[in-house]
N, C-alpha and C positions, 0 to 999 in steps of 0.2 A: 505492498500501499505505498502512496507517493504519499510524502508527508505538503501543503496549502503552497509553502513558500516552491518548492520544485514545478509546481502542477500551474503557480501563477508565470513564472519560468518561461514554462512550456507554449504557456496562452500566448506573451507577452512573444514568443519568437516566434508562431505560428502567425498572430496579427502581423510583427514588421513582414512578415516576407509575402504575407497577402498584399495588405498598402507599403506606402511609403512614408516616412515623417512628413512630406509636406504634405500626402493625404487625409493624414488625421491631423496635422496642425491645422489645413483646410477646413474637415469636417469641426474639433472647434473652433474655429474664426463666426461659420458659418450660423454654430448655434452658440456661441457667447451675442452673436447677430440680432439673432433673434427673442435669446431675453431678456437681450438693451432693448427690443424695440416693445415686449411684454410689458416691461415695467414704463415706461414712455406711458404708453396704450394706460395702463395700471393707473398710473399719477394722476392721470388729465381724468380719467372715468371717478378715481377716491374724489379729487377733488371739487368735478363735475356733483358726485350726490352728494357731499359735507352739501353743499352749496345751495342744493333742492331741499335736502331734510333741513334745513335755515330760514329757507323760505315758508314751509307748510309749519315751519314752528309758529313762524309769523302769522302764519293764517290762520292754523289754528286759536290762537290767541284774539284777535281781531272776533271769529265764531264764538269764544269761553265769554269774550266781554259781552257780543250780541243773544247768548243764550241766556246769560246773567240779569239783561237789563231785560229782557222779555217776559221771565220769571219775576221779575220784578213788579212787571206793568201785571199781570196774571196774578197775583196775589192783593194787588190793589183792588181790579174788577174785582173776584173773589170777595173778597174784603168788602168790596163798596155794597154787594148781591147781598152779603149778609147781612151785614146795618138795613139795608133794605131792609129784603124778608122780617128782619125783628121790629120794623117800623111798621108797617103794616101786621104782626100779629098783635102790635097792641093798643 
């Protein structure tokens, strides 16, 4: 049974017999460029998402304020109707 180090050396030798160092270097360059592109795209997406969340948060605050105003008005109407009904009963 071969140890891991010998097995790795055999695999590296087979790789270098199949591909040139230049081929391997070019492959890593392509991978690196794709990773950089993905990183740039991800950063742009994150910034846009963050901006969208901030806008949605501002809108939710406005909606919440409007709901509070509506509830306040409804409570006043309810109290007015209650007082009216009680006055009619007396």
